N, C-alpha and C positions, 0 to 999 in steps of 0.2 A: 278731266277724268274724275269722276265722283268716286268716294270711297265706298266699297261694297260693305254690307253689314257682316257682322261676326258669322252668322250662319253660312253666308257664302264663302268665306274664308275656310270654315271648317269643312264645308263640302269639298273645296279644293284639296285640303289635307287628306280627307278620306280618299280621294281619288289617287293621290300620289303615294300615300302609305299602302293603299291596296296594291298598287303597281309593284313597290319595292317588296311587299310581303310575297307576292306571287313570283317574283323574280328569285327571291332567296329559296322559295320552296322547289323550283324547277332546275336551277343551276347546279352543275356538278363541280367538283374540285378543280377540273382543268379550265372550265369556264370562268370560275372565280379568279384564276390567275391570268386571264387574258389582259393584255395592256389596253387600259381605256384611252379615250381622247386626251385625258390629263396626263402629261408626261410623267408626273411623279407617282401615279397611282395605277395599280391594276384594278380589276372589277371589285374585288374585295376591299381595296383602299377607298374606292368611291363610296361604297356602302358604309364603311367606317366613318367617313367624313359626314355623309348625309344624315345618317341616323345618330351619329355621335353628337352633332350639333342640336338635333331635336331633343336628345336626352338632356343636353346642358340647358335647354330652354324650358324644359319640363318643370313647372312649378315656380319659375322665374316671373316676378311681377314687373311690368313695364316701369322703367326708371330712367331718368336723366342724369343720374349720378352713379348708380351701381351697374355696370354692364354684366351680361350673362356670364357664368362661370365657364368660359369656353376652354379652360384647361382641362375640363372632363372629357373633351373630344378625344384627346390623346389616350386617356385612360380606357375609353371604350374601344379604341382601335387595338390597343394591346389585348384586351379581353377577348376579342373575336379573331385575333391574328391566326391561331392554329385550329379553330373550330372546324368540324365537319359540317357540310351543308345543312344537316338537320338540325344540329345545335345552333348554327348561325341563324337559321329561320326562326327558331324559338326565341334567341336573344332579340332579334330585331322586332319580332311580334310583341314582346314584352314592353319595349320602348315605345312603339307605336300606339299601343292600346292605352298606355299610361299618359302619353302627351295628348291624345285625342280627348281623354277624360278631362285633363287639365283644361284644354281649350273650351270644351263644352261647359265647364263650371264657371267660366268668366262672365261678368256682366257685359251685355252687348255694347255698352258705351266704351269699352276698352279699346275699341279700334281707333278712337279719337284721342286717347291718352298720350300725352308727350312721352317719348321714349328714345332711348339709345337704339341706333340701328347701325348696321355695317358701313353705312354711308354718312353717318353723322346723326345729329338729333333731328327726329321727325316725330311720327306717331307710330303706334303699335300696328295700326293698319298697314302702314308703309313697311314695317318690319315683316309682317306676315307675307305681303306681297313680294319682297325680296326673298323670303324663304321659298315661296312657291316658285319664282323664277329659278332659284338655285336648284331646287329639286327637279324641275322640268329639264334643265340643261343636263344636269348630272345623269338623268335617265337616258338621255341621248349620248352621253359619254360612254355609256355601257352598251347601248343598242347598237350604234353604228359599228363598232369593231366586231360585234357578234353577228353581223349581217342582218340585223332586224330593223324595221321602219315602224315608228310608232305614229299613231293619230296625232295630227297637229290642229285639232279643234278643241272646243270647249273652253270652260272658264279659265283653267290654269294657263293654257296657251295664250289666252287673251291678257291674263295678268303678266305673263313673261313679256308679251309685246308692249305692255304699258310701261313696263320697267325700262325697256330699251328706248321707248318714245320719249321718257324723261331725260335721257342722255343724247337724244337725236340731234340737238343744237350743237352739242360738244362734238359729236361724231362729224358732222358736216362743216362745222367752222374750224375745228382744230385737226381732226385726223385726215379729213378730205381736203380742207382748205378752200372750199368754194368761195370765190371772190364775191365782194359786195355787189349787190344789185342782181345776183343770180338766184335761182330757185331750183329745188330738186324735189321729186316725188318718188318715194319707194312704193311700188305697187306689188303687194305680197298677195300671192294665191294660196289656196289651201283651206282648211277647216276654220282657221280664225282670220280669213282674208281681210285686209284692210289696206288703206293707203296712208302713208306718213309723209306729209308735206313740210318742207322747211325752206324758208325764205331768209336770205342774207340781207339785212337792212341795218348796216352798222354792225350788227352781230347776227349770228345765225340762230333762228328760233323756229320752233314748230308752229305752224299756222293751221287753220281749219282746212285749207285747201288752196290750190294754185290752178287757174284755168289754163294757163300756157306755159308750163314749167320749161326751164332751159334744159333739164336732164330728167329722164325717167329711168329708174332701175327696176327691173322686173325679176322677181325671184319667188321662191315659196317661203312660207313661214318658217320652217325648220332650218333651211339653209341660210335665211337672213339672221335668225337667233344664233345659229352656230358660228357664223362669220363675225357677228358683233361681239360674241363671247371669245372670239380668238381661237376656236376649236378646230377649224378646217382651214386648208390651203386655199386661198382665193383662185389660184390659177387652175387648180383641179376642178373647182366648181364651174369656172368659166369653160374649161375644156369639155366638161360634161353638159353644158348647156343649162346648168341649174340656175345661173345668174346671166343677165344680158342688160343691155342698155340701148336707149334711143335718145335722139336729140343731139346734144353736144357730145361727140364721141370721146373727146379728150377727158372731160370731166366725168363722163359716164364710166369709162374704164377706171378712172382714178377712184371714183367712188366704190366700185365693185372690189377694188384691191385694198380699200383702207377703211373697212367698216369696223375693224376690231378696236374695242375700247375697254374691254375688261377680259381678264383671264381667269 
């Protein structure tokens, strides 16, 4: 997976910020209080987290020594706790406009700069990918309880899948426990459709493809990501026909039930 340029990441941010700004503009107080897919947060709490993190990152320079001031996230959450929808939308818009201006001001080479990330030291480009993944998933943490279905195509969906693909070896080897010598392909339908192939050869690793996999798991992009993020119940998705398998039935079912690797 090649690293996109800064302009592509900024475009992804514009898409996600536009989504959250529009959300704040149309939700009423009752909707803001709806329980999200995150057990600890209602809709307002998800917004506080997503936007609060971006405010903490606003102005922060990539560093391998000084992490972002994430303590500010709690400050932002307290600031918006009692705001009426119109005032909430204004606060969110102020943060997103400032953060976009910051991103646009950066030198394009920043994506390759060594940086602290939530998963350890990597590059600022990886940090931006993780942030897009987080925003994409949290948008669905809100949409699903509200009975809304969001588009699963485009650049941000692709980056969300890229992030999970980086962990696919761990999912298959540790969470699913596929035995040595076997292979599995996740066939994902939808706007960002792709196959993710993993072979276990001593250890589980993502490969370009497998001609005759032992197991195939069939689902859509959104269901796959929400299962990997531990957001939805596997049995419910199986019962609804949103995930199925073919090939080795035992390992297919085990895979469908054990995709969660992050919460």
